[in-house]
N, C-alpha and C positions, 0 to 999 in steps of 0.2 A: 421712518417712524411708524410703528403699528398703531391700530385704532385705539388700543388701551392707553398707550403712551400719550397719544393726542388727547384722549379724554382727561388724563391727569394734568396735562399741560395747559389746557384751554378752559377758560372760565365758563363760556356759554356754548361750547361745541355740543352738537347733538347728531346722532346718527339718523339717517333717513328712515322714517317709519315704514315697516314692512307689512303690518297688519294691525287691525284695531280690535281690542277685546272689549272696549267700552266706547262711549261717545265723548271724546275730549271736549271740554268747554273752551272752544277756541276764541281768541281775539279776532279782530278784523284781519289781522295778519301779523305774525311775529317778525321782529327785526331779523335781518340775516345774521346767521352765526358767523363769528369771526373766523378767519382762516388762521393757519399756523403762524404764530408770532404776533397776532394782532391783539389789540386791547379791546375789552368788552365795551358796550355802549356806555356803561357807567364810568368808564375810564380807569378801572382798576382790575388788577389780576389778584385774586385771593391766593391762588396756588400756581406756582410755576416751578415745580420741583426739579432738582438735579439729582435724582435718586438712582441708585444702581438698579439693574433690571430685576434683582431678587428682593427688593425692599418690601417691607410689610405693606406700605401704602399702595405700591404698584400692584402687588398681588391682590389686595382688597379691591382695587379698581378693576382688575381683570375678572374677579368674581361677578361684580355688578355688570360689567360689559357682557360677560357670557350669559347672564340671566336676563338681559334686556331683550324685549320682543319688538321694539320699535315704538311702542306707545306706553309700555309699563314694564315692570320687572317682576319675574316670577320668584318666589322664595327659593325654589330649587328646581332644576330641570326635570328631575325624575319624580320625586314624591309630591311636589306641589306645582303643577304645570299651568296654573291660572294666576290671576291677580287676587291677592288677599288684602283686606282693608287695612288692618293696623300694621301689617308688614310694609305696605306701600308708604304709610306715614313715616315709619322709622327709616325706610330706604331713602325717602326724599330728604330727610334730615342729613343723611350722609352724602347723598348725591349733590347737595347744594354746594359742597366744597369742590366738586369736580365740574359740574355743569348745572348752574341754576336753571337754565332753560329745560334741561331734561328733568330736573326735579319738579319744575312747574308742570311739565307734561304728565309726569307720574300721577300727580294729584288731580289734574284736570281729567285724566282718563277715569280714575276711580269715581270722582264726584259726578262725572257725566253719566254714570249708571245709577244715580240716586233715584229713589222712589218719590212719588208725588207727596206721600205723607211725611217725607223728610228723612226716612231711614237711609243709611248708607249700608248696602249689603256687604256681608263679610267675604263673599267671593264674586268676582266678575269673570264670567267664563269666556275662554278663548274658543271661538267656534271651530278653529282648525285642529283642536286637540280631540282625539277620539273619546267617545263617551266612556269607554271602559278604562281609561287612563286614571280616572279619579272617581271615588265614590264618597259622598253623594254627588251625582252628576246632574247636569241641567234637566234631564228628563225626570229626575226625582223631585227637584224643587218646583218645576213647572211655574216659574215666576210670572210669565206673561199671561197665564190663564188663572192659576190659583191666586196670584197677587194682583189681579186686575182691580179689585175693589180698593186695595191699598195704594194703587197708582204705580205698580211696577212698570218699568220701561218696556216698550214693545220691540225695540230694535236690538236689544242685547239681553242675554240670559244671565240671571244672577241667582244667588241663594236668597232666602227670605229672612234670614237672621242677621244680626249685626256683630260688630266687634268693638273693643274699647275705643273711645273717641279721642284719638291723639291728633286728629286732623287739623283743627284750628291752630294748634301749637306748631305743627309741621308747616302749614301755610305761612304763618307769621315768620318763622325762621327762614324759610325759603325766600320770602320777600326780602328779609334783612340781608341775605347773602348778596343780592344785587338789586338794590332798590330802583336803580335806573332802568334796568331791564324789566322789572316787575311793573313799573309805572307805564313804560312804553307799551306793554302788552295788556294793560288794564287787568292785571292778575287779581289784585285784591277786590276791585269792584265786582268781578265775576264770581269770586269765591265766597265773598261775605254772605250773600243771601242764601246760598246753599248751606253754609256752615250754620247760619242762624236757624234755618229750618231743621237741620240735623239736631241741634241742641234743643230746639223746641219739642221735637218728637220725643227725645229721651226724658225731658223734664216734665212732660205732660202725659203722653201715652204710656210711659214706662214707670210712672210713680205708683207702682202697684201696692206699696206699703202705706201710701198716704202721708208720708212724712218728709217728702221732698227729694228723696234719693231715687236714682234710677235703678230698676231691677233688670237682671238678665233672665231670660226665659229658657235658656238652654246653656249647658256648660261650655259649648263652643263659642258662645258670645263673649264670655269673659276672657277668652284667649288661653287660659290655663286649663286646657280641656279635661285632663284626667286627674285633677287635683283631688286629694282625699276630702276636701271641703264639700264636694258634691255627693259623697257616698250616702249621707243620711237623706237628703232630699230625693236623690235618685232611687233610694230603696222603695219609695212609694210607686215607682213607675214600672208597669208590666213591660218587659222587654219585647221587642219585635222578634219573631222567630229567626234563628240564624240562617235558615234557608231562604229568607226573604231578601237578603242583600249579600253582596260580595265585597269583601274588604280589600280594596286595591292597595291600602297602606302596607299590608303584609308582604307585598311584592318588593318593597323597598326598605323594610326595617325588620329587625328580629322580633318575633312575637313576644319575647320576654321584655322587650323595651316599649311595647305598645299597649294601649288599653286592652283589657280582656274582652272576649266575645260577649260576656254578660253586660259589661258597661256599654259596649258598642251597640248592643241590642236596645238598651235604654235610650241612648242618644238617637237612634233611628226612630224609635217610637215617639219621642218628644217632637222631633222634627216633622214626622208624618202628621201627628195630630195638629201641630201649628199650621202646617200647610193646608190641611183639610178644613181648618177654621177660616181659611182665607187670609191667614197671617194677621188675624185680629188679636190684639193684646188683651190680656186679663182673664181669659177663660181656661187657662191650662192648669197643670198640676205642679209646675216648677216655677218658682220665682225667688231669686236670691239677690239681696243687696250686697254688693261686693265692694270692699274698700278700694282696691286698685282701680276698678272701672270708674268709680265715682271720683277718685282723686284725679284721674286723667281728664275726666269731664270738667272738674273744677279748674285744673291747670289750663285746659283749652278755653274755658270761659274767660280766664284772665287774658289769654292770647287774643280771643275774639274782641275783648275790650280794646286791646292795642290796635287791632285791625280797624275797629270803628273809629278810633282816634285818628288813624292815618287817613280815613275817608272823610274826616271833618266833624265827627261826632265827639262827644266828651268821653265816652267810655265809662263814665262814672257808675251808671246803673249796672253795667255788667261786672265791674270790679266788686260792687256791693253785693250783687247776686253770688259771685264766687265766694265771698266771705261768709254769706249766710249759708251757703252749701257746705262750707268747711265746718261751720258750727253744727249743722245738721248731721254731718258725717261723724263728728265727735260724739254728739248726743246719742246717735243711733248705733254706732258700731265700735266705739272705744270701750275697752275693758281696763280700768285702772289697776285692778288687782293682778292682771296678767301682763300688763305693760305693752299692749299692742291692740291693733284693730282686728275684728273678726267678721266673717260673713254672717249675714242674718237670713235665715230661712223664713221668708215672708209667710209661707203657708204652714210652718211648723208650729208645734205647741209652745205657747209662751204667753205671758201676761201683757206684753206689748208696752209696758210702762218703762221706758228707758231700756236698760239692758235686759236681754233674755235670760231666763233661768235655765241655763243649759250646762249641766255637769259642773266642772270646776269654774265655769265662767259666770256663775249666777251671782253677780255683784250689782248692787243698785248704784248706777253711775250718778244719778242726779244728786244723791246725798253726799257723794265722795268727791266729785270733780270740782274742786275749788277754782280751777282755771276758767271754767265756763260761767260759774255763778248760778245761784239757785233760781233767779228770775226766769232765765231762758228755759230751765228744766221744767218749771211749773207751767210756762207757756206751752211747751211741747205737749204736756199731759192734757191740757184743756183745749188744745187745738188752735190756740191763738199764736200768731207769729211763726207758724210752721210751714208757710208757703214761701220758699226761698226763690221763687221764679215768677215775677210779674210777667204778664202776657207779652208786652212789647217794650222791653227796657230801653231800647235805643231808637224806637221809631220816630220820636219827635226830634231827635238830634240829627238823624241822617238827612241828607239832602233829598228833595223830591225825586231826583233821578235814581238814587239808590233805593228809595222806598218802592218806586215803581218796578225796579229790577227785582226786588224781593218778592213782589206779588205776582209779577208776570212770569218770573223764572220757574217758580214752583207753585202750583195751585194749592190753596189752603185745604188740603185733602184730609179732613178730619171727620171720619164717620162718628156718629154718636156713640158714646161709651156703652158697651154692653152692660146688662144688669149685673153680670158677674164682676166686671171691672168696677162698676159703681159701688157694689157691695164691698169689694176688697178695699176701695178707698176709704170706706167708713170703718173698716176693721183695723184694730191695732195689734193683731196677732203677730206672732213671729218670735223666733228664738235664735240667739247667737249659736253658731256652729262651733263646737269645741275642737277645732283643728287649726294649728299654727301654720299658716302659709306665708310665703314671701309677699303675697298680696297685702297682708296686714302690716307690712313695713313701708309700703310704697306711698302712703300719705305724707311721708317725709318730703316729698317734692313740693308741698304746698307752702307758700310764703306766709299765709295767715295762721298756720298751725300754732297753737299755744306753745310757748317756749318749753314749759315743763313736759308737755307731751312729746315734743321733738326730742328732748334729752332722754326721756324714757325709751323712746323707740330706738335710739342709738344704743342704749344699754342692752335692750333686748336683742338687737341685731348682733351685738358683740358677745352675747352670752352663749350658753351651751346649746340653745336650740338652733342657732344659725352660724355661729363661729366666725363672724366678720373679723378679719385680721387674726384669726386663730388657726385652728386645725384645718378648716376648710379653705381651699384656694379661692373659691368664689362662693357667694351666698347661695345656698340651695333653694329650691322652689318649695320645699316642705321641711318641717321640723326634723332635724337630725336625730332627735331622741324619740320621735313618734313611732307608734306601732306600725304605721303604714309606710314608713320611710323605705325607699328603694333608690339607690344611687343612679340607676340606669333607666327606670321605668318612667315614661312620659309624664312630666309634671308632678311626680310623686317623690321627688328628691333631687333629680339632676339640677345643675345650675344653668340658667339661660342668660344670654348676653343682654337682651333688652331689659330684663328686670334688674340686673346688676348695673347696667348703664343708668337706669333711673335712680337707683340707690346712690350711685356716685354723684349724680346731680343733686339729690336731696341732701346728702352729707355736706357737700360744698355749700349749698344754699344756707344751711344752718351752722356754718362755721367750723365744721369738722374736716378741716383741710388735710390733716395728716392721714386720717382714715380714708378720705377720698383719694388722696394720692396713692395710697397703698392698693386700693381697689382698682384704680385706673391702671397701675402697673400690672396687676394680676390679670386684668381683662386683656390687655395688649399681649402679654406673654402667652395666655391661653389661646387667644385667637390665632396667634402665630403657630403655636405648636400643634393645634388641633386641626389645622386646615380649614379654619372658619366654620367649625362644626355648628350644627343646629343647637345642640346642648351638650353638656359635658358632665362627667362624674365630678361632684363638687370637691372631693378630696384630691383626686389624682389629676384632674383635667383631661381624662381620657375622652376621646371624641365619641359622641353618640348621635344617632339620627343621621340626617343628611349632611354631607360635606359641601363646602362652597355655598353656605347658606347666606342669603342676601342681607338680612338685617345684621348678621354678625359682621359681615364685611363693611356695611354702611356705618355701623356704630363704631367700628374700629377706626374708620376714616375720621369720624367726628372727634374721637378721643385724640387722634394724632394731630388734630388742628388746635388743640388746647394744650399749652405748656403745663407741666406739673406746677401745682401751687397757684394757679390763676385765681384772681380775686372774685368778689361778688359785687354786683351793682346794687345801688340803693333804690332801684326803680320799683321794687315790690315783687318783681318776678325773679330777682336775683340772676342766676346764671342762665335762665331761660331767655332773658332779654338783656343783652349785655352792652352792645354798642351799635352804631350804624355801619360798622365794618364787618367783614366776614369773621367767623369764629364765635358768633353768639351761639348759645347752647339751647338744647331742648331735649 
């Protein structure tokens, strides 16, 4: 039996670590991994397949095995040779079906590189990879020196920006895959204070618009790097000279599929300026409130409430915060006339009262959105009721041991707000960005989303802009009818597996089982035919980017573990928290 077959057959098997790209948050000592044919510590085997050697699930497992470094999983061996933040969260969600211990290790390695101010960096660099293999490399970010004031770790090199906060959701689902193993290793008590600090950073340091939502300060932070949503706010940025950097990505991808040199120059300028400010938030030229980023934060806040409950707290305050954030998301980013959510350019021109007056999107939501009620809209305008994140929502409910872990584990590294940040908190400026992105559909994953808004999102996804269940095989990353649509260029039209997987979850959560089943089938077929591609042409399914991409393989495994037409739990998180057995979704 080869190592990949063992990985698919064993619930808690793990390969011996060969190197460390971060500092895993270890327990006093993990229980020994079971040998071939043994039962895990929890007494159950989630997956013991008798599959042919060419099966889809076995090939997906081989991708993850081939990209495993010993402590984490690279997205792809060539183009992305380090550990990426939201990639690892999605990877862990799939890995939990093969090896819950390895899934735990994946997340422990990532969170072991967390900064003292709470941020989880978007890249944890592997020191054995040559500097010229990827740009921007560790010598560009200079995390241990430029990030010293923000509490960057000294023992590992990272980037200084972040990625979407899928991590609490991943931690909860990995715990649920094998609660016995998780409890034996104290997985949740070690993860909770780090996740709480991560959410606190986003909800306080990144509330640059002053209305409760987190802002991204670089397009790379949102994950959809080259989306047309960034074109307008990026147009204000003077690009770095092309001679000042070398694009390693063009060694692995066709130039016509990648961001342009002009866009890349602006990315480099933004990152350089952020680094040179010591990674202090609030003083830059780019700040965008993104619907997908905030929806994932809200979903993870619900998951963090479940983790708190597992640790003996009520979780009530965190669930309430998640619902208030959902209301803030609708109030700030929903456009009822267009039937979807839009990004808000915090520093763009706008009146700041509810919806931005931006092109075709200039509708006044507070007067039209009956699902939310006029009371909350008036509260948002006068500044009352607009803080959806109390400082310590669970501190009184957690045990003294957990509270001490939270304070000892990460110092409360919060430098005073700069005058620029304080000024921006007082400002209500900002305009919605008139670009239809898949990001604007992803709040469908939220359980507290008003019913009429969820139904409208489904209609928009099924309409001519995205063609869910229609001419498109998978939902594109950008409006099929938009002027900037390109079926192959990075995030400007191709379909991605993680966004479609999230949509499948959201459709199922809101009772759209037929559409969810159709999307699931299309995802599995496309993953199979494309060789687990990074992204694909939304119409033909033609492979683009890297092949053998880790989150594509991981999310394929997750879909394979759910039968078509599975139901929804009444727990409030729906398919994200399904049962105490394996197969819960995220």
